[in-house]
N, C-alpha and C positions, 0 to 999 in steps of 0.2 A: 601682759607679760607677768608671770607669777615669780617673783624674785624673793630669795631669803639670803640676807646678808649675814654671814656667820663670822665669828671670831673664835678660832682654836687656840687656847693659851697653852703652850708648851712650857710648863712651870714646874715648881716643886713644892712640897710641903715643908714645914718646919719639923724635922722628925720628933715624934713623940710629945709634940706640944700643940694641943688642939686649940688653944685660944690664939697663940701666935699665928698658927696656920690660918685660922678664920680671918684674922686681921689682914694677913697677906692676901688671901683669896678676895676679900671684899674690897681691898684697895685696888687690886688688879682689875676687878670688874668695873669699878668707878673709873680708873684710869682709861680703860677700853671704851667706855661710854663717852668720856670727854674727848678722846683722841679720834674716835671714829663714830660720829653721831649717827652714821647710817646703819650701824650694825644693829640686828634684831636679836640675834641669839649668841650666847657665850657658853663655851663648853671648855672643860678643864678635865685633867687626867683622872683616871680611876683612883679611887681612895685618897684623893687629894684632901678632902676635909677630915679623913680618918688619921691624918698625920702619920702615915706609914714612914718607916725609916728605909734607907737603901738596903739592899739584899743581905749583906753580911752584918748588918747593924739591927736586923729585925729581931723582935722578941715575940715568942709564941703566945705569950698571954696578952699581948697588945690588943689583939682582935677584940678580946672580951671587954678590955678596958675601955676601948674606943666605941663600942657598939652603942647605939642609940635606937630609940622607937621611931617609927615612921607612920604617921606624923608624930612630932615631938619638938622639943625647944630648939633643936639644930635646924629642923625644916621650917620652924617658925622665923628663924633668922634669915634663911634663904628666901622665904617668901617676902619678907619685909624688904630685903635687898632688891628683890625683883620690882617690888612696887616703887621703890625709891628710884631705881634706874630706869624703869620703863622697859625692861629687857626680858626676853625669854631666857631662863637659865637652866642649863644641864651641868650640875655642880660635881661632875665626875660620878663617884659612887661613894656610898657609906656602908660601914658595917651596921647592918640593921638587926636589932635583937627583937625576935618575934615574941608573941604572947607565951609561947611554949618554951622559951629559952634558947631556941636555935638561932644561930647567927647566919644571916644571908649577906651577900654582896649586892647592894641594891642601888641603882640609878633612879633618880627622879627627874621629872621635867616640871618646871614651874613657869606659869605664864606671867606676863607683865602685870596682871591683876593680883598677883601674889597668891595664885592658887596651884596646888599640886594636881596637875593634869594627867600625869602618868607616873607609875612606879613599877620598875622591872627588877626582878631578882635574876641574877646571873645564872643562866641554865648550865653552863659548862665551866665550873671552877678549874683552875689549872692543877688538876690532881696529877701526882699525890702531894704536891707542894702546898696548895691552898686548902684550908681547913673549913671553909665555909660551906653551908648546905647548898645544894643546887636548887634552882627554881624549877618550876614545871610548865612555864608557858611564856610566850612572847608579847610584847607590848608595842603599840603604836599610839600616836596622839596627832591631833589636828592643830594646825596653825591657821586659824580662820583667814580666808581670802588668799591663802598662800598655797597650803598643800598639807601633806601628811608625812609624818617622820616616824621612824622606828628606833628603838633603843637596843643596843648590844654592848657587851663589856668585854673588852680584851680577847680572852681566849675563845669566846663565842665565835669570832670571826674564823677560826680554824675549822668550823663545821658548817658545810655548805647549807645545812638544813636551816641555820640561823636567817641568813640573808634571804633564802628562798621563802621562808614562812613570812618574814616582814614584808617582803615584796608582795606576796600572796595577800596579806592584810592591808595593802594599799600604800605601803611606804614608798615614797619617792626619794628620800634620802635616810641613810642610816648613820646615826650618831652613836660613835663607838669610843668612849673613853678607855684608855688603856694605861697599864703600868707594866712595861716590859723592861726587865733589867738585865736581860741576857742577850747572847750573841745571835738568837734566832729571829731578831727583828726583821731581818730581810725577807724571811719567809712570811712573816705576817704582812709585809707589804705586797707580796705576791698574792697572798689571800684577799687582801683589800682590793686589789685590781681585778682579780677573778670574780669576786662577789659582785662588784660594780658591774662588770661586762655581763656576766651571765644572767643577771637579774635587772639590768638596765636601770640602775639607781646611783645616786651619788652616795659615796661613802666619806665620812668625816671621821678620821682615826686620829685621836690626840693622845700622844704619849707623854710621860713625864720627862723632864729634862734631866740631865746629868747633875748631881749624883744620884738622884732618886731612880732614874730610868736612863735608857739610852737615846732618847729622842727619836727623831725620824718621823715625826707627826706628818700626816699626809691627808690630802683632799683630792679624791678621785672622781672623775665624772662618769656619766652613765655609759660611756664608750670604753671605759677602763683606762683612760688616759689621766696620768697624774698631773693635776693643776698645779699643786704646790707641794713641797716636801721640806720639812725643816731639817736642820743639822742636829747636833747633840746638846747644844746649850739652850738657854732660855730664849724662846722666840714666840711670836704671835703670827698666826696665819689668818689673814682677812681675806674674805672671798665673797662674791655675790653670786649664789647659785641660782641659775634660771630653771625652775622646776618644769617649765614648758619643754626643756630639752629632753626630759624623760619622756614626754608624750611623743616628741618628734622621732627619738632614737628608736622607741618601741614600734612606731608606725612605719618608719622608713629604713630602720636598720642602723647599726654602728657602721661608720664609714659608708652609709648608704646602702649597706649590703646584708648584714646579719641581724636577723630578728628572732633570737631564741626565745624570748618572752612570748611573743605571739605565736610561735610554733607549739610552744608547751601548752599554751591555752587552748590551741585548736585541736591538738591531738593527744595531750597528755592523759585524758580520761580513757584512752584505749590501752594504755600501757599497764602491765601487771608489775606491781612493785612489792614483791614478797617481803623485803626489808621493812616496809612500813605497813604491811597487812592490808594492802588495797591498791588504789590507784590515784593518780593525781586528780584532784577536784578543781575545775576551773573556778577562778574567783567570780563571785556574784558580780553583777553589773553594779 
């Protein structure tokens, strides 16, 4: 059995205070390790360590004030925390300052050995409201002996191409830090369920708690069933994901019936897809 014990921390930063936010994050990671020693991976909301403020308290210039290099001093601290706790960490996302001065919304995955094993720049910023530059590709990473995970950030989930590409790259679970402050959260949860079902993957979507966000974090299984969903306040969702369930559902179908991923792999190459300039290419074995 290939299991991944995850903790999705629905929490908040300390607005516009990077050091206080770091301490809050580190304390919560350590507390999670102590309270739930079986947990292997901890994820927090989008832009947690950027100390973003609630919607109507946000400052346009804060993005550049909080931007960091990746790798850099902040990721060094994250790596040290991962080594200390022995955990996989997906610390939400950061404002990343690239060498050319552009700012990206970037998620990293850090191994228990304290190594950055994946870095992903948000492909679909929430335009016109977000000013970060869009990334140009998707990212997956391996958890040795367990399986493969993909990274997505918030609004990425509103585009079916995101989960489809991550699944094509071998992801069995999509880790999606989110910072939603508005009343469209319900539609994001619809998308999370649809992305999980149509690609037969787990989706771990962790939003910020009130007042930074509207909460509603959720863990969805490969059959599109919500395993857990948070309210609006600070919560922790702890779950053990059986990644062999992905194999079972893809082979035998959700509810023992529907096999969309297998059918796409079998016949997708025969479809003409003008919007994408080609056809679906089955994933290599």
